[in-house]
BALOBA-1460 file (C-alpha; in Angstrom, 3 decimals):
// residues 83
<rec num="1" residu="x" x="-4.245" y="-4.435" z="16.408"/>
<rec num="2" residu="x" x="-4.493" y="-5.022" z="12.672"/>
<rec num="3" residu="x" x="-1.431" y="-6.000" z="10.643"/>
<rec num="4" residu="x" x="-1.300" y="-4.988" z="6.977"/>
<rec num="5" residu="x" x="1.432" y="-6.345" z="4.700"/>
<rec num="6" residu="x" x="3.129" y="-3.999" z="2.223"/>
<rec num="7" residu="x" x="4.914" y="-5.595" z="-0.750"/>
<rec num="8" residu="x" x="7.098" y="-3.885" z="-3.330"/>
<rec num="9" residu="x" x="7.524" y="-5.167" z="-6.878"/>
<rec num="10" residu="x" x="9.797" y="-4.428" z="-9.815"/>
<rec num="11" residu="x" x="12.405" y="-1.718" z="-9.505"/>
<rec num="12" residu="x" x="10.851" y="-0.488" z="-6.258"/>
<rec num="13" residu="x" x="12.394" y="-3.486" z="-4.529"/>
<rec num="14" residu="x" x="15.764" y="-1.763" z="-4.955"/>
<rec num="15" residu="x" x="14.481" y="1.324" z="-3.123"/>
<rec num="16" residu="x" x="12.339" y="-0.337" z="-0.466"/>
<rec num="17" residu="x" x="13.818" y="-3.822" z="-0.178"/>
<rec num="18" residu="x" x="12.622" y="-7.187" z="-1.328"/>
<rec num="19" residu="x" x="11.075" y="-8.295" z="1.949"/>
<rec num="20" residu="x" x="7.474" y="-7.381" z="2.692"/>
<rec num="21" residu="x" x="6.917" y="-4.877" z="5.491"/>
<rec num="22" residu="x" x="4.198" y="-4.924" z="8.101"/>
<rec num="23" residu="x" x="2.223" y="-1.904" z="9.258"/>
<rec num="24" residu="x" x="0.388" y="-2.345" z="12.541"/>
<rec num="25" residu="x" x="-2.692" y="-0.190" z="13.065"/>
<rec num="26" residu="x" x="-5.432" y="0.009" z="15.693"/>
<rec num="27" residu="x" x="-8.252" y="-2.531" z="15.402"/>
<rec num="28" residu="x" x="-10.769" y="-0.065" z="13.913"/>
<rec num="29" residu="x" x="-8.316" y="1.516" z="11.414"/>
<rec num="30" residu="x" x="-9.513" y="2.536" z="7.960"/>
<rec num="31" residu="x" x="-7.829" y="3.399" z="4.687"/>
<rec num="32" residu="x" x="-7.755" y="7.003" z="5.902"/>
<rec num="33" residu="x" x="-5.523" y="5.799" z="8.744"/>
<rec num="34" residu="x" x="-3.325" y="3.724" z="6.441"/>
<rec num="35" residu="x" x="-2.474" y="6.419" z="3.893"/>
<rec num="36" residu="x" x="-0.356" y="8.596" z="6.231"/>
<rec num="37" residu="x" x="1.581" y="5.518" z="7.319"/>
<rec num="38" residu="x" x="2.332" y="4.660" z="3.678"/>
<rec num="39" residu="x" x="3.526" y="8.233" z="3.106"/>
<rec num="40" residu="x" x="5.803" y="7.924" z="6.176"/>
<rec num="41" residu="x" x="7.406" y="4.939" z="4.452"/>
<rec num="42" residu="x" x="8.219" y="7.179" z="1.482"/>
<rec num="43" residu="x" x="5.415" y="6.057" z="-0.813"/>
<rec num="44" residu="x" x="4.118" y="8.968" z="-2.899"/>
<rec num="45" residu="x" x="0.453" y="8.080" z="-3.269"/>
<rec num="46" residu="x" x="-0.036" y="10.954" z="-5.736"/>
<rec num="47" residu="x" x="2.718" y="9.856" z="-8.100"/>
<rec num="48" residu="x" x="1.778" y="8.695" z="-11.582"/>
<rec num="49" residu="x" x="4.927" y="6.588" z="-11.627"/>
<rec num="50" residu="x" x="3.647" y="3.990" z="-9.164"/>
<rec num="51" residu="x" x="0.494" y="1.989" z="-8.668"/>
<rec num="52" residu="x" x="-0.740" y="1.118" z="-5.190"/>
<rec num="53" residu="x" x="-3.300" y="-1.625" z="-4.672"/>
<rec num="54" residu="x" x="-5.099" y="-3.112" z="-1.698"/>
<rec num="55" residu="x" x="-5.889" y="-6.784" z="-2.197"/>
<rec num="56" residu="x" x="-5.236" y="-6.432" z="-5.962"/>
<rec num="57" residu="x" x="-7.665" y="-3.535" z="-6.371"/>
<rec num="58" residu="x" x="-6.563" y="0.080" z="-6.847"/>
<rec num="59" residu="x" x="-6.230" y="1.851" z="-3.490"/>
<rec num="60" residu="x" x="-8.449" y="4.744" z="-4.658"/>
<rec num="61" residu="x" x="-11.157" y="2.301" z="-5.748"/>
<rec num="62" residu="x" x="-11.923" y="1.477" z="-2.113"/>
<rec num="63" residu="x" x="-13.985" y="3.846" z="0.040"/>
<rec num="64" residu="x" x="-11.762" y="5.845" z="2.422"/>
<rec num="65" residu="x" x="-13.775" y="4.578" z="5.390"/>
<rec num="66" residu="x" x="-13.155" y="0.906" z="4.517"/>
<rec num="67" residu="x" x="-11.920" y="-0.845" z="7.649"/>
<rec num="68" residu="x" x="-8.681" y="-2.727" z="7.405"/>
<rec num="69" residu="x" x="-8.623" y="-6.372" z="8.387"/>
<rec num="70" residu="x" x="-5.837" y="-8.781" z="9.221"/>
<rec num="71" residu="x" x="-4.473" y="-10.240" z="6.031"/>
<rec num="72" residu="x" x="-4.954" y="-7.135" z="3.887"/>
<rec num="73" residu="x" x="-2.072" y="-6.732" z="1.438"/>
<rec num="74" residu="x" x="-0.892" y="-3.463" z="-0.083"/>
<rec num="75" residu="x" x="1.191" y="-3.882" z="-3.235"/>
<rec num="76" residu="x" x="3.276" y="-1.059" z="-4.680"/>
<rec num="77" residu="x" x="4.731" y="-1.380" z="-8.176"/>
<rec num="78" residu="x" x="6.024" y="0.795" z="-11.012"/>
<rec num="79" residu="x" x="3.518" y="2.090" z="-13.533"/>
<rec num="80" residu="x" x="4.746" y="0.632" z="-16.805"/>
<rec num="81" residu="x" x="3.209" y="1.640" z="-20.128"/>
<rec num="82" residu="x" x="3.597" y="-0.397" z="-23.235"/>
<rec num="83" residu="x" x="2.564" y="-0.180" z="-26.797"/>
């Protein structure tokens, strides 16, 4: 099994809690396998109001077939615009 950590930052900590969560997936799991699990947690991957990264790189920047490995970290945080 592969354990992926999911962290929430900013105001999302109020909605999802301040403690990281762990998603356990089969050994050969890919990003395609991870996305439905994130949606089950209530994370809207299509929302423009949040940013989701995997190891500090935008989730959509990785190929969908990228295999997950132990120690991968998903971070979810509000999309904040400034001027």
